[in-house]
A tleap script that builds the chain and sets N, CA, C and O, in Angstrom:
source leaprc.protein.ff14SB
mol = sequence {
  NMET GLY LYS ASP ARG ILE ALA VAL TYR VAL
  SER LYS ASP LEU TYR ASP GLU VAL LYS ARG
  ARG VAL ASP GLY SER GLY GLY GLU PHE LYS
  SER VAL GLU ASN TYR VAL ASP PHE VAL LEU
  ARG GLU VAL VAL LYS GLU GLU GLU GLU GLU
  GLU LYS GLN SER TYR THR LYS GLU GLU GLU
  GLU GLU ILE LYS LYS ARG LEU LYS SER LEU
  GLY TYR CLEU
}
set mol.1.N position { -7.367 9.376 13.540 }
set mol.1.CA position { -7.196 7.855 13.643 }
set mol.1.C position { -8.453 7.502 14.716 }
set mol.1.O position { -8.554 8.029 15.824 }
set mol.2.N position { -9.264 6.640 14.238 }
set mol.2.CA position { -10.340 6.286 15.243 }
set mol.2.C position { -9.879 5.317 16.374 }
set mol.2.O position { -8.910 4.572 16.232 }
set mol.3.N position { -10.670 5.378 17.559 }
set mol.3.CA position { -10.359 4.683 18.515 }
set mol.3.C position { -10.935 3.281 18.644 }
set mol.3.O position { -10.536 2.546 19.547 }
set mol.4.N position { -11.913 2.861 17.723 }
set mol.4.CA position { -12.369 1.844 17.599 }
set mol.4.C position { -11.323 0.749 17.062 }
set mol.4.O position { -10.593 0.991 16.101 }
set mol.5.N position { -11.306 -0.349 17.682 }
set mol.5.CA position { -10.271 -1.343 17.154 }
set mol.5.C position { -10.796 -2.765 17.280 }
set mol.5.O position { -11.637 -3.117 18.107 }
set mol.6.N position { -10.193 -3.574 16.342 }
set mol.6.CA position { -10.556 -4.822 16.254 }
set mol.6.C position { -9.194 -5.802 16.178 }
set mol.6.O position { -8.139 -5.368 15.715 }
set mol.7.N position { -9.312 -6.952 16.604 }
set mol.7.CA position { -7.952 -7.905 16.579 }
set mol.7.C position { -7.839 -8.436 15.189 }
set mol.7.O position { -8.824 -8.899 14.614 }
set mol.8.N position { -6.624 -8.378 14.621 }
set mol.8.CA position { -6.202 -9.092 13.573 }
set mol.8.C position { -5.093 -9.978 14.069 }
set mol.8.O position { -4.341 -9.636 14.982 }
set mol.9.N position { -5.003 -11.337 13.323 }
set mol.9.CA position { -4.299 -12.355 13.958 }
set mol.9.C position { -3.094 -12.440 12.763 }
set mol.9.O position { -3.421 -12.531 11.580 }
set mol.10.N position { -1.660 -12.401 13.186 }
set mol.10.CA position { -0.766 -12.666 12.289 }
set mol.10.C position { 0.189 -13.842 13.035 }
set mol.10.O position { 0.225 -14.197 14.213 }
set mol.11.N position { 0.887 -14.260 11.949 }
set mol.11.CA position { 1.956 -15.431 12.546 }
set mol.11.C position { 2.857 -14.806 13.381 }
set mol.11.O position { 3.179 -13.622 13.284 }
set mol.12.N position { 3.363 -15.773 14.393 }
set mol.12.CA position { 4.529 -15.338 15.408 }
set mol.12.C position { 5.670 -14.702 14.709 }
set mol.12.O position { 6.204 -13.669 15.113 }
set mol.13.N position { 6.068 -15.430 13.521 }
set mol.13.CA position { 7.141 -15.038 12.876 }
set mol.13.C position { 6.999 -13.557 12.344 }
set mol.13.O position { 7.927 -12.750 12.397 }
set mol.14.N position { 5.866 -13.304 11.873 }
set mol.14.CA position { 5.605 -11.982 11.271 }
set mol.14.C position { 5.633 -10.846 12.313 }
set mol.14.O position { 6.227 -9.782 12.137 }
set mol.15.N position { 4.840 -11.219 13.562 }
set mol.15.CA position { 4.875 -10.529 14.753 }
set mol.15.C position { 6.061 -10.007 15.182 }
set mol.15.O position { 6.192 -8.810 15.439 }
set mol.16.N position { 7.182 -11.040 15.306 }
set mol.16.CA position { 8.493 -10.967 15.728 }
set mol.16.C position { 9.335 -9.999 14.867 }
set mol.16.O position { 10.209 -9.311 15.393 }
set mol.17.N position { 9.093 -9.951 13.659 }
set mol.17.CA position { 9.788 -9.110 12.648 }
set mol.17.C position { 9.296 -7.664 12.717 }
set mol.17.O position { 10.090 -6.727 12.628 }
set mol.18.N position { 8.171 -7.514 12.853 }
set mol.18.CA position { 7.440 -6.181 13.224 }
set mol.18.C position { 8.086 -5.577 14.296 }
set mol.18.O position { 8.606 -4.461 14.269 }
set mol.19.N position { 8.031 -6.463 15.391 }
set mol.19.CA position { 8.361 -6.201 16.823 }
set mol.19.C position { 9.727 -5.668 16.684 }
set mol.19.O position { 10.047 -4.716 17.396 }
set mol.20.N position { 10.684 -6.238 15.736 }
set mol.20.CA position { 12.146 -5.944 15.510 }
set mol.20.C position { 12.192 -4.534 15.142 }
set mol.20.O position { 12.931 -3.716 15.690 }
set mol.21.N position { 11.342 -4.264 14.155 }
set mol.21.CA position { 11.354 -3.199 13.373 }
set mol.21.C position { 10.912 -1.774 14.195 }
set mol.21.O position { 11.435 -0.668 14.052 }
set mol.22.N position { 9.907 -2.100 15.005 }
set mol.22.CA position { 9.417 -1.175 16.019 }
set mol.22.C position { 10.351 -0.781 17.054 }
set mol.22.O position { 10.340 0.350 17.539 }
set mol.23.N position { 11.254 -1.800 17.442 }
set mol.23.CA position { 12.254 -1.375 18.301 }
set mol.23.C position { 13.391 -0.732 17.778 }
set mol.23.O position { 14.144 -0.050 18.473 }
set mol.24.N position { 13.555 -0.954 16.420 }
set mol.24.CA position { 14.618 -0.254 15.719 }
set mol.24.C position { 14.188 0.961 15.344 }
set mol.24.O position { 15.064 1.694 14.885 }
set mol.25.N position { 13.098 1.389 15.404 }
set mol.25.CA position { 12.504 2.814 14.739 }
set mol.25.C position { 12.873 4.088 15.485 }
set mol.25.O position { 12.438 5.156 15.055 }
set mol.26.N position { 13.478 4.064 16.337 }
set mol.26.CA position { 13.911 5.059 17.178 }
set mol.26.C position { 12.670 5.873 17.792 }
set mol.26.O position { 12.722 7.102 17.834 }
set mol.27.N position { 11.642 5.222 18.230 }
set mol.27.CA position { 10.457 5.685 18.793 }
set mol.27.C position { 9.511 6.245 17.848 }
set mol.27.O position { 8.492 6.756 18.313 }
set mol.28.N position { 9.709 6.227 16.453 }
set mol.28.CA position { 8.804 6.657 15.363 }
set mol.28.C position { 7.448 5.835 15.524 }
set mol.28.O position { 6.364 6.372 15.295 }
set mol.29.N position { 7.558 4.528 15.921 }
set mol.29.CA position { 6.360 3.492 16.023 }
set mol.29.C position { 6.296 3.260 17.585 }
set mol.29.O position { 7.304 2.707 18.026 }
set mol.30.N position { 5.384 3.547 18.453 }
set mol.30.CA position { 5.102 3.165 19.733 }
set mol.30.C position { 4.724 1.602 20.080 }
set mol.30.O position { 4.797 1.174 21.232 }
set mol.31.N position { 4.341 0.851 19.043 }
set mol.31.CA position { 4.023 -0.441 19.266 }
set mol.31.C position { 3.688 -1.094 17.879 }
set mol.31.O position { 3.346 -0.454 16.884 }
set mol.32.N position { 3.830 -2.447 17.949 }
set mol.32.CA position { 3.564 -3.355 16.873 }
set mol.32.C position { 2.090 -2.921 16.240 }
set mol.32.O position { 1.940 -2.834 15.021 }
set mol.33.N position { 1.170 -2.694 17.045 }
set mol.33.CA position { -0.242 -2.355 16.599 }
set mol.33.C position { -0.191 -1.010 15.857 }
set mol.33.O position { -0.912 -0.892 14.866 }
set mol.34.N position { 0.607 0.040 16.248 }
set mol.34.CA position { 0.841 1.274 15.538 }
set mol.34.C position { 1.556 1.105 14.241 }
set mol.34.O position { 1.241 1.794 13.271 }
set mol.35.N position { 2.548 0.177 14.184 }
set mol.35.CA position { 3.409 -0.004 12.892 }
set mol.35.C position { 2.211 -0.574 11.880 }
set mol.35.O position { 1.883 0.064 10.879 }
set mol.36.N position { 1.631 -1.763 12.223 }
set mol.36.CA position { 0.612 -2.370 11.481 }
set mol.36.C position { -0.441 -1.488 10.926 }
set mol.36.O position { -0.798 -1.677 9.763 }
set mol.37.N position { -0.968 -0.560 11.622 }
set mol.37.CA position { -1.986 0.311 11.394 }
set mol.37.C position { -1.330 1.267 10.351 }
set mol.37.O position { -1.931 1.427 9.289 }
set mol.38.N position { 0.034 2.019 10.593 }
set mol.38.CA position { 0.522 2.633 9.531 }
set mol.38.C position { 0.667 1.889 8.217 }
set mol.38.O position { 0.295 2.319 7.125 }
set mol.39.N position { 1.173 0.875 8.420 }
set mol.39.CA position { 1.639 0.066 6.939 }
set mol.39.C position { 0.352 -0.132 6.164 }
set mol.39.O position { 0.365 0.121 4.959 }
set mol.40.N position { -0.758 -0.563 6.745 }
set mol.40.CA position { -2.034 -0.894 6.151 }
set mol.40.C position { -2.607 0.452 5.477 }
set mol.40.O position { -3.047 0.490 4.329 }
set mol.41.N position { -2.551 1.355 6.198 }
set mol.41.CA position { -3.078 2.722 5.721 }
set mol.41.C position { -2.314 3.187 4.531 }
set mol.41.O position { -2.831 3.878 3.654 }
set mol.42.N position { -1.117 2.808 4.517 }
set mol.42.CA position { -0.313 3.473 3.262 }
set mol.42.C position { -0.553 2.335 2.220 }
set mol.42.O position { -0.404 2.716 1.059 }
set mol.43.N position { -0.904 0.975 2.383 }
set mol.43.CA position { -1.085 0.290 1.353 }
set mol.43.C position { -2.431 0.532 0.780 }
set mol.43.O position { -2.645 0.405 -0.426 }
set mol.44.N position { -3.385 0.896 1.681 }
set mol.44.CA position { -4.560 1.233 1.092 }
set mol.44.C position { -4.607 2.266 0.137 }
set mol.44.O position { -5.029 2.247 -1.019 }
set mol.45.N position { -3.971 3.420 0.986 }
set mol.45.CA position { -3.788 4.812 0.006 }
set mol.45.C position { -3.092 4.711 -1.317 }
set mol.45.O position { -3.341 5.407 -2.302 }
set mol.46.N position { -2.266 3.844 -1.234 }
set mol.46.CA position { -1.550 3.445 -2.569 }
set mol.46.C position { -2.466 2.894 -3.680 }
set mol.46.O position { -2.506 3.291 -4.844 }
set mol.47.N position { -3.327 1.731 -3.018 }
set mol.47.CA position { -4.210 1.128 -4.039 }
set mol.47.C position { -4.989 2.095 -4.565 }
set mol.47.O position { -5.093 2.226 -5.785 }
set mol.48.N position { -5.650 2.912 -3.655 }
set mol.48.CA position { -6.725 3.980 -4.068 }
set mol.48.C position { -6.064 4.947 -5.127 }
set mol.48.O position { -6.863 5.388 -5.954 }
set mol.49.N position { -4.903 5.312 -5.242 }
set mol.49.CA position { -4.428 6.178 -5.858 }
set mol.49.C position { -4.032 5.578 -7.129 }
set mol.49.O position { -3.884 6.383 -8.049 }
set mol.50.N position { -3.800 4.191 -7.420 }
set mol.50.CA position { -3.575 3.405 -8.413 }
set mol.50.C position { -4.977 3.266 -9.032 }
set mol.50.O position { -5.101 3.380 -10.251 }
set mol.51.N position { -5.903 3.055 -8.342 }
set mol.51.CA position { -7.308 2.937 -9.048 }
set mol.51.C position { -7.867 4.199 -9.685 }
set mol.51.O position { -8.668 4.179 -10.619 }
set mol.52.N position { -7.384 5.306 -9.110 }
set mol.52.CA position { -7.563 6.501 -9.598 }
set mol.52.C position { -6.970 6.628 -11.135 }
set mol.52.O position { -7.629 7.045 -12.087 }
set mol.53.N position { -5.817 6.256 -11.179 }
set mol.53.CA position { -5.101 6.291 -12.324 }
set mol.53.C position { -5.189 5.469 -13.480 }
set mol.53.O position { -4.517 5.676 -14.491 }
set mol.54.N position { -6.106 4.424 -13.337 }
set mol.54.CA position { -6.185 3.563 -14.342 }
set mol.54.C position { -7.120 4.206 -15.399 }
set mol.54.O position { -7.898 5.154 -15.287 }
set mol.55.N position { -6.738 3.209 -16.736 }
set mol.55.CA position { -7.306 3.964 -17.722 }
set mol.55.C position { -8.580 3.016 -18.236 }
set mol.55.O position { -8.548 1.810 -17.994 }
set mol.56.N position { -9.552 3.527 -18.855 }
set mol.56.CA position { -10.534 2.596 -19.641 }
set mol.56.C position { -10.038 1.961 -20.739 }
set mol.56.O position { -8.911 2.168 -21.189 }
set mol.57.N position { -10.837 1.191 -21.191 }
set mol.57.CA position { -10.569 0.235 -22.253 }
set mol.57.C position { -10.344 1.361 -23.605 }
set mol.57.O position { -9.444 1.199 -24.429 }
set mol.58.N position { -11.048 2.180 -23.640 }
set mol.58.CA position { -11.219 3.041 -24.695 }
set mol.58.C position { -9.739 3.977 -24.661 }
set mol.58.O position { -9.061 4.190 -25.666 }
set mol.59.N position { -9.484 4.365 -23.581 }
set mol.59.CA position { -8.428 4.942 -23.459 }
set mol.59.C position { -6.987 4.227 -23.791 }
set mol.59.O position { -6.033 4.784 -24.335 }
set mol.60.N position { -7.046 2.948 -23.365 }
set mol.60.CA position { -5.909 2.216 -23.423 }
set mol.60.C position { -5.712 2.224 -24.994 }
set mol.60.O position { -4.680 2.615 -25.541 }
set mol.61.N position { -6.914 1.707 -25.701 }
set mol.61.CA position { -6.905 1.582 -27.069 }
set mol.61.C position { -6.327 3.031 -27.830 }
set mol.61.O position { -5.596 2.971 -28.819 }
set mol.62.N position { -6.668 4.046 -27.352 }
set mol.62.CA position { -6.317 5.304 -28.043 }
set mol.62.C position { -4.729 5.527 -27.700 }
set mol.62.O position { -3.979 6.101 -28.490 }
set mol.63.N position { -4.290 4.999 -26.407 }
set mol.63.CA position { -2.764 5.273 -26.467 }
set mol.63.C position { -2.038 4.381 -27.235 }
set mol.63.O position { -1.012 4.779 -27.787 }
set mol.64.N position { -2.484 3.010 -27.382 }
set mol.64.CA position { -1.863 2.234 -28.095 }
set mol.64.C position { -1.826 2.515 -29.478 }
set mol.64.O position { -0.921 2.136 -30.222 }
set mol.65.N position { -2.933 3.264 -29.871 }
set mol.65.CA position { -2.702 3.795 -31.362 }
set mol.65.C position { -1.767 4.925 -31.418 }
set mol.65.O position { -1.024 5.041 -32.393 }
set mol.66.N position { -1.748 5.632 -30.606 }
set mol.66.CA position { -0.603 6.856 -30.698 }
set mol.66.C position { 0.709 6.376 -30.540 }
set mol.66.O position { 1.660 6.867 -31.149 }
set mol.67.N position { 0.809 5.391 -29.709 }
set mol.67.CA position { 2.378 4.829 -29.673 }
set mol.67.C position { 2.693 4.052 -30.957 }
set mol.67.O position { 3.809 4.034 -31.475 }
set mol.68.N position { 1.484 3.335 -31.479 }
set mol.68.CA position { 2.107 2.918 -32.655 }
set mol.68.C position { 2.247 3.571 -33.833 }
set mol.68.O position { 2.947 3.182 -34.769 }
set mol.69.N position { 1.474 4.736 -33.798 }
set mol.69.CA position { 1.661 5.792 -34.852 }
set mol.69.C position { 3.112 6.514 -34.736 }
set mol.69.O position { 3.773 6.864 -35.714 }
set mol.70.N position { 3.447 6.657 -33.558 }
set mol.70.CA position { 5.004 7.156 -33.134 }
set mol.70.C position { 6.134 6.190 -33.504 }
set mol.70.O position { 7.315 6.527 -33.595 }
set mol.71.N position { 5.601 4.810 -33.733 }
set mol.71.CA position { 6.725 3.851 -33.915 }
set mol.71.C position { 7.231 3.219 -32.650 }
set mol.71.O position { 8.319 2.650 -32.737 }
set mol.72.N position { 6.616 3.225 -31.480 }
set mol.72.CA position { 6.958 2.490 -30.416 }
set mol.72.C position { 6.230 1.145 -30.227 }
set mol.72.O position { 6.539 0.327 -29.361 }
set mol.73.N position { 5.475 1.032 -30.905 }
set mol.73.CA position { 4.599 -0.527 -31.103 }
set mol.73.C position { 4.622 -1.146 -32.359 }
set mol.73.O position { 4.034 -2.214 -32.532 }
savepdb mol mol.pdb
quit
């Protein structure tokens, strides 16, 4: 994890909710910033994995043809 940081502003309500979760994490998260960093990294990683698993238009058409021939469509 890099040491360079920039500020990101969130609503007070969201901050308070995240703070509550940090306080209830049993020490897993040291701060709101640590929690937010973790969550954002997980979201970005998940989106990258989804992008890798997407099909081209040609692949989608081939899948549809196969499903139709099997009686699913």
